[in-house]
C-alpha positions as CSV (number, residue, x, y, z in Angstrom):
1,X,119.8,119.6,72.2
2,X,117.2,117.1,73.4
3,X,115.6,118.0,76.8
4,X,115.8,115.0,79.1
5,X,114.1,116.9,81.9
6,X,117.1,116.6,84.2
7,X,117.0,118.5,87.4
8,X,119.4,117.3,90.1
9,X,118.5,117.0,93.7
10,X,120.8,118.7,96.2
11,X,122.7,116.5,98.7
12,X,120.8,117.7,101.8
13,X,117.4,117.0,100.3
14,X,118.6,113.6,99.0
15,X,119.9,112.8,102.5
16,X,116.5,113.6,104.0
17,X,114.6,111.6,101.4
18,X,116.8,108.5,101.9
19,X,116.3,108.8,105.7
20,X,112.6,108.3,105.2
21,X,113.1,104.6,104.2
22,X,111.8,102.1,106.8
23,X,113.6,99.1,105.3
24,X,116.6,97.1,106.3
25,X,120.1,97.9,105.0
26,X,120.1,94.5,103.2
27,X,117.1,95.6,101.1
28,X,117.2,95.6,97.3
29,X,116.9,99.3,96.2
30,X,116.4,100.8,92.8
31,X,117.2,104.3,91.5
32,X,115.5,104.6,88.1
33,X,117.2,107.8,86.9
34,X,120.3,108.4,89.1
35,X,121.7,111.4,87.3
36,X,124.8,112.7,89.1
37,X,124.4,110.0,91.8
38,X,123.3,112.1,94.8
39,X,120.7,109.5,96.0
40,X,123.3,106.7,95.3
41,X,125.8,108.4,97.5
42,X,123.4,109.0,100.4
43,X,122.2,105.4,100.2
44,X,125.8,104.2,100.5
45,X,126.5,106.6,103.4
46,X,123.5,105.1,105.3
47,X,124.8,101.6,104.8
48,X,122.6,100.3,101.9
49,X,124.7,98.0,99.7
50,X,122.2,96.4,97.3
51,X,121.5,99.1,94.9
52,X,120.6,99.0,91.2
53,X,120.4,102.1,89.0
54,X,119.3,103.2,85.5
55,X,120.5,106.3,83.7
56,X,119.8,107.2,80.0
57,X,122.5,109.9,79.9
58,X,125.7,108.2,78.8
59,X,128.1,110.8,80.3
60,X,126.4,110.9,83.6
61,X,126.3,107.1,83.6
62,X,130.0,106.8,83.1
63,X,130.8,109.4,85.8
64,X,128.6,107.6,88.4
65,X,129.7,104.1,87.4
66,X,133.3,105.1,88.2
67,X,132.5,106.4,91.7
68,X,130.3,103.5,92.8
69,X,131.8,100.3,91.4
70,X,130.0,97.9,93.8
71,X,126.5,98.6,92.5
72,X,124.7,97.4,89.4
73,X,124.2,100.2,86.9
74,X,122.5,100.2,83.5
75,X,122.9,102.8,80.7
76,X,119.3,102.2,79.6
77,X,115.9,104.0,79.6
78,X,114.1,102.9,82.7
79,X,110.6,103.1,81.1
80,X,111.3,100.8,78.2
81,X,113.7,98.5,79.9
82,X,112.5,94.9,80.5
83,X,113.0,94.7,84.3
84,X,111.8,91.5,85.9
85,X,113.3,92.1,89.4
86,X,111.2,93.4,92.2
87,X,112.5,95.8,94.9
88,X,111.9,96.6,98.5
89,X,112.8,100.2,98.0
90,X,112.8,102.7,95.1
91,X,113.9,106.3,95.3
92,X,114.0,108.9,92.5
93,X,113.7,112.4,91.1
94,X,112.1,111.5,87.8
95,X,112.6,113.7,84.7
96,X,110.4,116.7,84.3
97,X,109.1,116.4,80.7
98,X,105.6,117.7,79.9
99,X,103.3,115.4,77.9
100,X,103.7,117.5,74.7
101,X,107.4,117.0,74.8
102,X,107.5,113.2,75.3
103,X,107.6,112.4,71.6
104,X,110.8,114.5,71.2
105,X,112.5,111.6,73.0
106,X,112.0,109.2,70.1
107,X,115.7,109.0,69.5
108,X,115.9,107.1,72.8
109,X,113.0,104.9,71.8
110,X,110.5,106.8,73.9
111,X,107.2,108.0,72.6
112,X,103.6,108.3,74.0
113,X,102.5,105.6,71.6
114,X,105.1,103.2,72.7
115,X,104.6,103.9,76.3
116,X,100.8,103.3,76.0
117,X,101.6,99.8,74.5
118,X,102.7,98.8,78.0
119,X,99.5,97.7,79.9
120,X,100.8,99.1,83.2
121,X,100.3,102.6,81.8
122,X,96.8,102.1,80.4
123,X,95.0,104.0,83.1
124,X,97.2,107.1,82.8
125,X,95.5,110.1,81.1
126,X,96.7,111.0,77.6
127,X,98.2,114.3,79.0
128,X,100.2,112.6,81.7
129,X,103.7,114.1,82.2
130,X,106.7,111.8,82.0
131,X,107.3,111.7,85.7
132,X,103.9,110.0,86.1
133,X,105.0,107.1,83.9
134,X,108.2,106.8,86.0
135,X,106.1,106.6,89.2
136,X,103.6,104.1,87.9
137,X,106.4,101.8,86.7
138,X,108.2,102.2,90.0
139,X,105.1,101.0,91.9
140,X,104.8,98.1,89.5
141,X,108.4,97.0,90.4
142,X,107.9,97.2,94.2
143,X,107.5,94.1,96.3
144,X,104.5,93.9,98.6
145,X,105.1,96.4,101.4
146,X,107.9,97.9,99.4
147,X,108.5,101.7,99.7
148,X,108.7,104.4,97.0
149,X,110.1,107.8,97.8
150,X,109.8,110.3,95.0
151,X,110.2,114.1,94.5
152,X,108.4,115.9,91.7
153,X,106.3,119.0,90.9
154,X,103.2,119.4,93.1
155,X,101.3,121.2,90.3
156,X,99.6,117.9,89.4
157,X,97.5,118.1,92.6
158,X,95.5,121.0,91.0
159,X,94.8,119.4,87.6
160,X,92.3,117.0,86.1
161,X,95.0,114.5,85.1
162,X,96.2,114.7,88.7
163,X,92.9,113.4,89.9
164,X,93.2,110.3,87.8
165,X,96.9,109.9,88.8
166,X,95.9,110.0,92.5
167,X,93.4,107.2,91.9
168,X,96.2,105.1,90.6
169,X,98.4,105.8,93.6
170,X,95.5,105.1,96.1
171,X,94.6,101.8,94.3
172,X,98.1,100.3,94.8
173,X,99.7,102.2,97.7
174,X,99.3,103.7,101.1
175,X,100.6,107.2,101.6
176,X,103.0,107.4,104.6
177,X,104.4,110.9,104.2
178,X,103.4,113.9,102.1
179,X,105.9,116.6,102.2
180,X,105.6,120.0,100.5
181,X,109.1,121.3,100.1
182,X,110.5,124.6,98.8
183,X,113.6,126.7,98.7
184,X,117.1,125.5,97.5
185,X,116.1,122.0,96.5
186,X,117.7,121.5,93.1
187,X,121.0,122.3,91.5
188,X,120.7,125.3,89.2
189,X,116.9,125.2,89.0
190,X,114.2,127.8,89.8
191,X,111.6,125.1,90.5
192,X,109.9,125.8,93.9
193,X,106.5,124.1,93.8
194,X,107.6,120.5,94.7
195,X,106.3,117.6,96.7
196,X,107.9,114.5,98.2
197,X,105.7,111.4,98.4
198,X,106.6,108.4,100.6
199,X,104.4,105.5,99.5
200,X,104.1,101.9,100.7
201,X,102.8,99.2,98.3
202,X,99.6,97.6,99.5
203,X,97.1,98.7,102.1
204,X,98.4,99.7,105.6
205,X,96.9,101.1,108.7
206,X,98.9,104.3,108.6
207,X,98.2,107.9,109.5
208,X,99.6,110.1,106.7
209,X,102.3,112.4,108.0
210,X,101.8,115.9,106.3
211,X,104.7,118.3,106.5
212,X,106.2,121.4,105.0
213,X,109.9,121.9,104.7
214,X,111.9,125.0,103.7
215,X,115.4,124.4,102.4
216,X,117.9,127.3,102.8
217,X,121.7,127.2,102.7
218,X,121.8,123.5,103.1
219,X,119.5,123.4,106.1
220,X,116.0,121.8,106.2
221,X,113.6,123.5,108.4
222,X,110.1,122.2,109.3
223,X,107.5,124.8,108.9
224,X,103.7,125.1,109.1
225,X,102.4,122.1,111.0
226,X,105.8,121.1,112.3
227,X,106.4,124.6,113.8
228,X,103.1,124.9,115.5
229,X,104.8,123.1,118.4
230,X,105.6,126.4,120.2
231,X,108.8,128.4,120.5
232,X,110.8,126.9,123.3
233,X,113.5,129.6,122.9
234,X,116.1,126.9,122.8
235,X,119.2,127.5,120.7
236,X,121.7,124.6,121.3
237,X,121.8,121.9,118.6
238,X,122.1,118.2,119.3
239,X,125.7,118.2,117.9
240,X,126.8,120.3,120.9
241,X,125.3,117.8,123.3
242,X,126.3,114.4,121.9
243,X,127.2,112.2,118.9
244,X,125.0,109.5,117.6
245,X,125.2,106.2,115.7
246,X,123.1,103.1,115.1
247,X,123.8,99.8,116.9
248,X,125.3,96.6,115.4
249,X,123.9,95.3,112.2
250,X,124.6,91.6,111.7
251,X,123.2,91.2,108.2
252,X,121.1,88.2,109.4
253,X,119.9,88.1,113.0
254,X,118.5,84.5,112.5
255,X,122.1,83.3,112.1
256,X,124.1,85.5,114.4
257,X,121.7,86.0,117.4
258,X,121.5,83.2,119.9
259,X,123.2,80.4,117.9
260,X,122.7,77.0,119.7
261,X,126.3,76.2,120.6
262,X,126.7,73.4,123.2
263,X,130.4,73.2,123.9
264,X,131.9,75.7,126.4
265,X,134.9,76.2,124.1
266,X,132.5,77.6,121.5
267,X,131.0,80.1,123.9
268,X,134.1,82.3,123.8
269,X,132.8,83.4,120.3
270,X,129.6,84.7,121.8
271,X,129.1,88.3,123.0
272,X,126.2,89.5,125.2
273,X,123.9,91.9,123.3
274,X,120.7,93.8,124.0
275,X,118.3,92.9,121.2
276,X,115.1,94.7,122.2
277,X,114.0,97.8,124.2
278,X,111.4,95.4,125.8
279,X,114.3,93.7,127.6
280,X,115.2,96.8,129.5
281,X,113.4,97.8,132.7
282,X,113.7,101.4,133.6
283,X,116.3,104.0,132.6
284,X,119.4,101.8,133.2
285,X,120.7,98.5,131.7
286,X,121.7,97.0,135.0
287,X,119.0,94.2,135.1
288,X,118.6,93.9,131.3
289,X,117.7,90.5,129.7
290,X,120.6,89.7,127.3
291,X,120.8,87.7,124.1
292,X,124.1,86.3,122.6
293,X,125.6,87.3,119.3
294,X,128.2,85.3,117.3
295,X,131.3,87.5,116.9
296,X,134.5,85.5,116.1
297,X,137.1,86.0,118.9
298,X,140.5,86.2,117.3
299,X,142.2,85.0,120.5
300,X,140.7,81.6,120.1
301,X,140.6,79.0,117.4
302,X,137.3,77.8,115.9
303,X,136.0,74.5,117.3
304,X,134.5,71.8,115.1
305,X,131.1,73.0,116.3
306,X,131.8,76.5,115.1
307,X,133.1,75.3,111.8
308,X,130.0,73.2,111.2
309,X,127.8,76.1,112.2
310,X,129.5,78.4,109.6
311,X,129.3,75.7,106.9
312,X,125.6,75.0,107.5
313,X,124.8,78.7,107.6
314,X,126.8,79.3,104.4
315,X,124.9,76.6,102.6
316,X,121.6,78.1,103.6
317,X,122.7,81.6,102.4
318,X,123.9,80.3,99.0
319,X,120.8,78.2,98.4
320,X,118.3,81.0,99.3
321,X,120.6,83.8,98.0
322,X,119.5,85.8,101.0
323,X,120.5,88.0,102.7
324,X,122.0,89.6,99.7
325,X,124.9,91.2,101.4
326,X,126.2,88.0,102.9
327,X,125.5,86.1,99.7
328,X,127.7,88.5,97.8
329,X,130.5,88.2,100.4
330,X,130.5,84.4,100.0
331,X,130.6,84.7,96.2
332,X,133.7,86.9,96.6
333,X,135.2,84.4,99.0
334,X,135.2,86.8,101.8
335,X,134.8,85.7,105.4
336,X,131.1,86.7,105.6
337,X,130.8,85.7,109.3
338,X,133.4,88.3,110.5
339,X,131.5,91.1,112.1
340,X,133.1,93.6,114.4
341,X,132.1,94.6,117.9
342,X,131.2,98.3,118.4
343,X,131.5,100.5,121.4
344,X,127.9,100.8,122.6
345,X,128.6,102.7,125.8
346,X,126.7,105.9,126.5
347,X,122.9,106.3,126.3
348,X,120.5,104.2,124.3
349,X,117.3,105.3,122.5
350,X,114.9,103.0,120.6
351,X,114.5,103.4,116.9
352,X,110.7,102.8,117.3
353,X,108.6,104.2,120.1
354,X,105.2,102.9,121.1
355,X,104.4,104.2,124.6
356,X,106.8,106.0,126.8
357,X,109.9,107.8,125.5
358,X,113.2,107.5,127.4
359,X,116.9,107.6,127.0
360,X,118.6,104.7,128.8
361,X,122.0,104.7,130.5
362,X,124.0,101.8,129.2
363,X,125.8,101.4,132.5
364,X,127.5,98.2,131.7
365,X,128.4,99.1,128.1
366,X,126.5,96.2,126.6
367,X,126.6,95.7,122.8
368,X,123.3,96.7,121.2
369,X,121.5,95.9,118.0
370,X,120.7,98.4,115.3
371,X,117.1,98.9,116.6
372,X,118.9,101.3,119.1
373,X,120.7,104.6,118.7
374,X,123.9,104.9,120.7
375,X,124.4,108.4,122.0
376,X,127.9,109.5,123.1
377,X,127.8,112.5,125.4
378,X,130.0,115.5,124.7
379,X,129.2,116.9,128.1
380,X,129.2,115.6,131.7
381,X,127.3,112.2,131.7
382,X,124.8,113.2,134.4
383,X,124.1,116.6,132.9
384,X,123.6,115.1,129.4
385,X,121.3,112.4,130.9
386,X,119.1,115.2,132.3
387,X,119.2,117.3,129.1
388,X,117.8,114.3,127.2
389,X,115.3,112.9,129.7
390,X,112.7,115.7,130.0
391,X,109.4,116.7,128.3
392,X,111.0,119.4,126.2
393,X,113.0,116.8,124.3
394,X,110.3,114.1,124.4
395,X,107.8,116.6,122.9
396,X,110.2,117.6,120.1
397,X,110.8,114.0,119.2
398,X,107.1,113.2,119.3
399,X,106.5,116.0,116.8
400,X,109.4,115.2,114.5
401,X,108.9,111.4,114.4
402,X,107.1,109.6,111.6
403,X,103.8,108.0,112.6
404,X,103.1,104.4,111.6
405,X,100.4,101.8,112.2
406,X,99.7,100.4,115.6
407,X,100.6,103.7,117.3
408,X,104.3,103.3,116.4
409,X,106.5,106.4,116.1
410,X,109.7,106.1,114.1
411,X,112.6,108.3,115.2
412,X,115.1,108.8,112.5
413,X,118.7,110.0,112.7
414,X,117.7,113.1,110.9
415,X,115.2,114.0,113.7
416,X,118.0,114.4,116.3
417,X,119.6,117.0,114.1
418,X,116.5,119.1,114.5
419,X,116.4,119.0,118.3
420,X,117.1,122.2,120.2
421,X,118.3,122.3,123.8
422,X,118.5,125.1,126.3
423,X,121.8,127.0,126.6
424,X,123.4,125.1,129.4
425,X,126.1,127.7,129.6
426,X,123.6,130.0,131.2
427,X,122.5,127.5,133.9
428,X,123.3,128.5,137.5
429,X,125.6,126.2,139.4
430,X,122.8,125.4,141.7
431,X,120.5,124.2,138.8
432,X,123.3,122.1,137.3
433,X,123.8,120.4,140.6
434,X,120.1,119.8,140.9
435,X,119.9,118.4,137.4
436,X,122.7,116.0,138.1
437,X,121.0,114.9,141.3
438,X,117.7,114.2,139.5
439,X,119.7,112.3,136.8
440,X,121.1,110.0,139.4
441,X,117.6,109.3,140.9
442,X,116.3,108.6,137.4
443,X,119.2,106.2,136.6
444,X,119.6,104.3,139.9
445,X,116.1,104.4,141.3
446,X,114.0,104.5,138.1
447,X,112.2,107.5,139.6
448,X,109.9,108.8,136.9
449,X,109.1,111.8,139.1
450,X,112.7,112.8,138.3
451,X,111.6,113.5,134.7
452,X,109.1,116.0,136.0
453,X,111.7,117.6,138.3
454,X,114.2,117.9,135.5
455,X,111.6,119.5,133.2
456,X,110.7,121.9,136.0
457,X,114.4,123.0,136.4
458,X,114.9,123.4,132.7
459,X,111.6,125.5,132.4
460,X,113.5,128.4,134.0
461,X,115.3,128.7,130.7
462,X,112.3,128.2,128.3
463,X,109.4,130.4,127.2
464,X,107.1,127.4,127.9
465,X,106.5,126.3,131.5
466,X,106.9,122.7,132.7
467,X,103.2,122.1,133.1
468,X,102.4,123.2,129.6
469,X,105.2,121.3,127.9
470,X,104.1,118.0,129.6
471,X,100.5,118.7,128.6
472,X,101.6,119.2,124.9
473,X,103.6,116.0,124.9
474,X,100.9,113.9,126.5
475,X,98.3,115.3,124.0
476,X,100.6,114.6,121.0
477,X,101.3,111.1,122.2
478,X,97.7,110.3,122.9
479,X,96.7,111.5,119.4
480,X,99.2,109.1,117.9
481,X,98.0,106.2,120.1
482,X,94.4,106.8,119.3
483,X,95.2,106.5,115.6
484,X,96.6,103.0,116.1
C-alpha cells in the first residue's frame, strides 16, 4: 500500500488554527489536502463560504464531497494541478512524506524530478520533504497580504535543509504566529514534535507571536510564555459567565451601510447600527454615533428608490463578481439583499484593540457590526459588567491576544474560552453589592476609577493583589504599543 503521508488533525486543533485567520468571511480560501474534512468543517462553522479543496485520495474525496456540497472540491494532486486562481487564505496539514519516499508516488504522477521541473520549487534543497513543496506552492497561490496557516513537523528547524527552507519563507512572507504544539494533536498518530506557522504574504510590520500549546483531552492549554502571566487562582470559565457571538455581517458594507436614500418612505428599511468602537464614548452606548444599515422591513413594500438601489447594486456585484458570497446568491436567483437583524443587547467588545481595553454596556440594544463581539450575560447584568471590566480580565486578554502591526491586538473568539474568573459563589454579600455599585458608576458616569475599585474588590479572591495585576497589564500593553 502506497504511503500518502496522511495524518489527520483533530477537531480542536483544526478549530484553533482556523481561528487564527484575520480575513473576512467572504475571503477565498483553499485547503490543498483536505483529508477527512476537519478544516473544511471548522471553516464552515466560523462562517467562511468560499472554500476550494484538493484531495488525492478518492475515498476521502467522495466522503467529504457528500458532506459539503456547496464548496468546490477537486480529486487531484495539489502539487501537479494547474491552479491559476489566487487565494486570500490557505490552511492545511500537508502530507508527511520524507524526501526518499517521494518517488514512490509516481503512480499519482508525483516524483522529485517532475516537481523540480516547476520553477517555483527550484530553490528547495534536493532532500526537501513533501510538506515543503506543499508550503511553497501554497505561498505561490496566495494573494498579496494573503494568509497561510500550516501544521507540520518542527524537526526541519534543526536541519540544514530547514535553513534553506526558512530563507524561502522569509523572502516571501512575514511570520505572524509561531506555535509549538504537542499532545493529542492528530488522530491515531504518535507525532508530537509539531509546529503551526501563520504566515502573511509580503512584508508587514508585525511582531511575531511565539507560543507553546499542549493539547490534552480536547483542551488546548497555553504553556511556557503564555503561562508566565502568573497564577491568579481563578477557576470559573467564561462559559459560566456569558455567551458570545460576533455582530452582523452584511457581506458588503459599501452597499449596505449608509445607502443614500432620499425619500422618507425608503427610510423604513434602514436600521441604526454601531459600525466602529471609535463611535462609542465611555462604557455605555447612550451617546453613540450611529450609522444606518439597509435591512428590508417585511411590513413595508419597496419603493421605486429601493428597487433601483437593489438593481444598481446587483449590476455592480455581477460585473465585478465580488463579493463572492453575494455574487453566488444572485447566480442562484436568491434574494441576496435579505439580511436579518440580530439581537445585539448585552455587552460589546471590540475585535481589535489599540489602546484601552473595555467592555461596553449596549444600553439601547443597538445593532452592531461584526467588528464587535456581543456578550450575553448568564448572571446578573451589573455583576457580570464588573467581572468583565477589571485588570484581571484585561491582563488575560492582553496576553492571549495576537499582536499585529501599529500596536493592534486581535482578540479572537477562542481567547474568551481561555479566560478564567474568580469563583463569584464565594463572594460575600457585601462585596457583591460593592461590585454592582461600581459597575453602575462605570456605566452611567464613565468613572474609570471604578475599574480600579472593582479590581481591588476582586483581589480579595486572587493570589495577585490589585496593584500588581494593574502593573502587569500596563507593562504588557506598553510593550505591545512600543512595537508598533
